[in-house]
N, C-alpha and C positions, 0 to 999 in steps of 0.2 A: 292604433292609438285611440285613447279615449276621446270621444267627441268634445267633451268639455275642455280638454287640453289642446284641441286642434281648432278651436274657434278663432276667428279673426275679429269679428265685430264686437269687441269688448268695450266697456266704458272707457278704459284708458286709450284704446285705439281711436275711438270717436273723438276724444279730447285732442289727440295728436292730429287727426284729420281736420278738425275744426280750427286748431291753431295754424296749421299749414295753409289752410284756405284763407284765413283772415289776413295773415301777413303777406300772402301772395296778392290778395285783392288790393291791399293798400299799396303794395309795390307797383302794380300795373296801373292803378288809379292815379298815383302821383306821377309816374313816368309819362302819362298822357297829358296831364293838366299843368304840371309845374313849368314846363317850357313855355306854355301859353301865358302863364302868369308873368314869367320873366319878360316876355316880349311886350305884353300889353300894359303891365303895371310898373315894371322896373326899368323899362326902356332898354332892354337887352337886345343884342344882335343875335345872329344865327349861332355864332360860336359860343356865346354865353348861354344860349338856350341848350346847346349840346352839353355844356358843362354840368347842367342839372343831372344828366345821366352819367357823364364821365367821372365826376367826383364821387358819386355814389358807388360806381363800380370799382374805383380806385380804393376806397375805404374797405369794400368787401374783399377785394383781392389781397390787400396787405394783411388784413386780419385773418383771411382764410389760411395763411401760412401757419398761424399759431392755433387756430381753432380746433384742429384735430387733437393736438397735444392737450389743450385745455379740457376738452371733453373726455379724453381717455384717462386723464390724471386727476381731474377734480370732480368727475361725476356728470352723467348725462342730464339728470334732472336739475342739478345745481346750475349747470351752464345754460340749460334751456331757460330757466327762470331769469338768469342774468341777461341773456340775450333778448328775451321778450320784454324785460323791464327796461333795458336801454332803448329798445324799439319804441316802447310807449313814451319814454322821456323825450326821445327825438321828435315824436309826433307833437308833443306838447310844446317843445321849444320852437317849432315852426311858427306858433302863434305869436311869439315874442320877437321874432326877427323878420317878419314878413315884409318890412320896408327896406331892408338893406341886402344887396346882392352878396357881399362878402360873407356876412354872418349867415345868410341863407345857405351858401355853399358849405360853410363850416358845419352846419347842422346836417346837411346832406352827407358829408363825409362820415360823421358820427352815426348817421342812420345806416349807411353802408356797412360800417363795422358791426352794428347791432344785428343786421340781417345775416351777416356771415356767421356770427356766433349762434344765433337762433336757428338758422337753417341747418348748420352742421350738427348741432345738438339734437334737433328734433328728428332729422333723417337717420342719425345714429341710434337714438333712443327707441324709435318705433320698431327697429329690427329686433331689439331685445325682448319685445313682448309678442312677437309673431312665432307661431309654431314652426319648427324647422321644415316640416314637409309642405308648408303653405307660404313660405317666405316670399317667393316670387309673386304669388297672387296678392299677398298683402301689400307688398311694395307697389304693385301696379295700381291697386285701388287707392293707396295713399297718394301716389303721384297724380291720380286723376283729379284730386281736389285742387292742386296747383294749376292744373289745366282749366278747371272751372273758373278759377280766379283770372286766368289769362283771357277767358271769354268775357267775363262779367266786368272786370276792372276798368278797361278802357271805356266801355259803354256807360258804366255808372259815372265815371269821371267826367265824360263829356256832357252827360245829362245834368250833373250838378253844376258844371261850369256855365251852363246857360244863364245862370243868374249873374255871372261875371263878378262873383263875390268869393274871395279866397277862403273866407270863414265857412262857406258852404262845402268846401273841400276838406279843410283841416279838422273841423270839429267831428265829422263822422269818422275820420281817421283816428282821432284820439279815442273815441268811444270803442271802435272796433279793436284797436290795439289793447285797450284795457280788458276787453272780453277775452282776447287771445291770451293775455297774461294770466287771467283767471283760470283758463283751461290748463295752462302749464302748472299752476299752483295745485290744482285738484288731482293731477296725475300721481298715481302710486307706482313707483318704478324701482325694481330691485337693481342695486348697483353691484357690479362685480367687485369682490374683495381683493385687495392687493396683498399678495403673499409677502412674507418677511423678506424673502430673497429678492423681491422686486422693488423694495423700498429705495434701494440705492439708485435705481433707474429713474428716480423722480427728477433728476437734474435734466435740464432741457438739452436736446441734441438734434441734429439734422434728421435723425430717425423719427423724431416726434413731428417733424414738419412734413416729410414725404414718406409714404409707404411704398417701397420699391415694387412690391408685388402688385400694386394697383396702377403702376405707371403705364403698362401696355394699353389697358382699356382706357385710362385717363387721356392718353395721347389720341386715341380714337375719338373720345369726347371732345378734345381740343379741336380736331378737324371738323367734327360735326357742327359744333357751335360756331366755329369760324364761318362755315358755309351758311348756317342759319342766320347769322347777324345781318346778311344782306336783305333778308325778308323783314326783320324787325326794324332795321334802320332806314331802308330805302324803298320799300314797296309803295308807300303813299306817293312819293315823288315820281316813281316810275309810272304808276297808273295815271298821274296827272299828265305826264309826258305823252301817254297814249290816249289822252282825252277820255279816260275812264276813271276819273277821280272818285266817283261814288262807289266804285267797286271795292276799294281798299277795305272799308269797314266790313263789307260782306265777306271778303276773302278771309279776314281774321276770324269772323264768326264761324264760317264753315270749317276753317282750319282747326279751331278749338273744339267744335262739335264733333269732328271726326276723331280727334284724340280721345275725347270723353266717351263717345258712343261705342267705340270698338275696344277700348282698353279692358273693360270687365271680362270680355270673352277671351282676349289674348292673354291677360294676366294669369288666368287659371292654367295656362299651358306652360308657363315659364319653368315650373318645377318638374315638369314631366319630360321635357326634351332638352337637348343640348342648345346652348345659346347660338351656335353656328346655324341651327335650323332657322332661326328668326332673323339673325343679323344680315345675312347676305341678301335675301330678297328685300328686306326693309330698306337697306341703304341703297340698293339699286333703284328701288321705286322712288326714294327720296331724291336721288340724283336725276332721275328722269323727270320728276316734277319740276326741279330747278331748271332743267334744260327746256322744258315746255314753257316755263315762265320767261325764259330769255328770248323766245321767238314769238311770244304772244302778240296777237294783232287784234283780238276782240275780248269781250268780257268772258265768254265761255272758256277760252283757253286759260285766262287768269284764274277763274274759279275752279276749273278742272285741275290746275296745278295745286290749288289749295286743298282740294279733296284728297289727292294722292299723297301730298306731302304731310298733311295732317294725320292721315292713317299711318304712314311710315314713322313719323316722329313719335306718335303715341306708342309705338312698339319699341323704338330704339332707346329712348331715354330711360324708362324703367328697366329695360333689359340690361343695359350697360351697368346701371347701378346695382342691380341684383347680381350680375356676374362678378363685379368687384368684391362684394362682401363674401362671395364664395371662395375667394382666393386667399383670405386672411383669417387668422384665429379671432375669436370674439374680442380679445383684449386690444386688437388693432383695428377694429371696425371704425372707430372715430378717426384715426389717422388716414385710413383708406378712403373714407367718405370725404374728408377734407381735401385729400389729393385729387379726388374726382371733381369736386366743385371748384377747386383752385384752377385746374386745367380747363374746366368748362368756362369759368369766368375769363381766364386769359384768352381763350379762343374767341369768346364773344367780343371782348374788348379789342383784341388785335384785329379781328375780322372787320369790325365797324370802321376802324381807322384805315386799314390797308385797302379794303374794298371801296371805301369812300375816295381814296386817292386814285384808284383805278377808274372809278366812275368820272372823277373830275378831269382826268386826262384822256378819257375815251367817251364812253356813254354807258347807260344802265344795262344795255344788252350785253356788252362785253363784260361788265361786272358780274352779271348773273351767269354768264358762261364760265367765268372764273370760279364762281361759287359751285357750279356743277363739277368742275375739275377737282376742287377741294373735297367735295363729297365722295368722289370716287377714290381720292387719295386715302381717305379714312378706311375704305375697303382694303386697300393694299396694306395699310398699317396694321389692321386687324389680322389679316392673313399672315403677315410676316412675323409680327411681334407677339401675337397671342395664339392664334389657331395652331400654327406649326409647333410652337413651344408647348402648348397644351397637349398636342398629339405625341410629342417626344416624351413628356412626363408620363403619360398613360402607358406608353410602350415600355418604359423603364419599370413601371409598377408591375405590369403583366409579366415581364421577364425576370422580375425579382431582383433587379439591380438596385 
């Protein structure tokens, strides 16, 4: 293949990476600071602080059902611009509702919808500009930018919150979301033409909501994010219980750096080997890291868990996404991507609630043991519903059936 046609780092790709990084940065920045704002300035309790996250995820999940259909049928760039525009508008609206909890939650819901549209569109669109022989590598680098946001967002948010002024949080978000929207506007993206015979298929159906061929891997993602939600939601409280409160921020920094640091090397291998080669060792390592966290008694054990889980998560997330798009034709990539993110969001949301109930009726150690079990359940789901099925299909191809 000609080197010019196998390039990854094109102008369009950089625009996509920049937009992905900025909306991720805003997401993690607000997820860290808005609960603090609700507590200190709106007089909210713990459940109302949690609503800042829950309502956002609810909006994202409900819209995720339709986002794949919208992207596939109305165009990737058009929906990316719409999603990023709504994201920008939501950031602006925060400035007008900062004094009322109900209106604030309403804007959070809209913000979740906008993130669902924007993330589905951009994750689908970036695939269309990557050379086929380097698709896994390109997706790996692309995902690395959201992991950079995961590292930088909370730290930047807490730094800005030192002034105890909500405007110091919201105004940078407005500016950054405007820059992200500008990136989407500048992208030049070829859209797949709809054939005459396909025009009748424009009516909405369940097939536009769920891509069946993406379900096996999406169920694996559900389990993985169910398990991961214990870290995102309860690690800080767990480290406080261990009298290691200062370790939580270091854990997340190490976790993110491990994802970012090793992904460039791993991503290059996705297109050269079977996904089975990477999935089994990565999910086993992730589960062992969760198990180590459940028995941690000192800071080194907590940070060690962060190292090995960060490394494994940095492999698993882009690997699963790349595997999904290999299962469907180009015209169904949007629906497949939406199915993946829908199940991921459902896993994250369900895990946050269920694991929280487990912790409230037992303790954090039991909760993290439960998360370990769920991580290994994802291994069984992968083996039964994807690996064996994939092997059967290949055998049929070889036999000519």
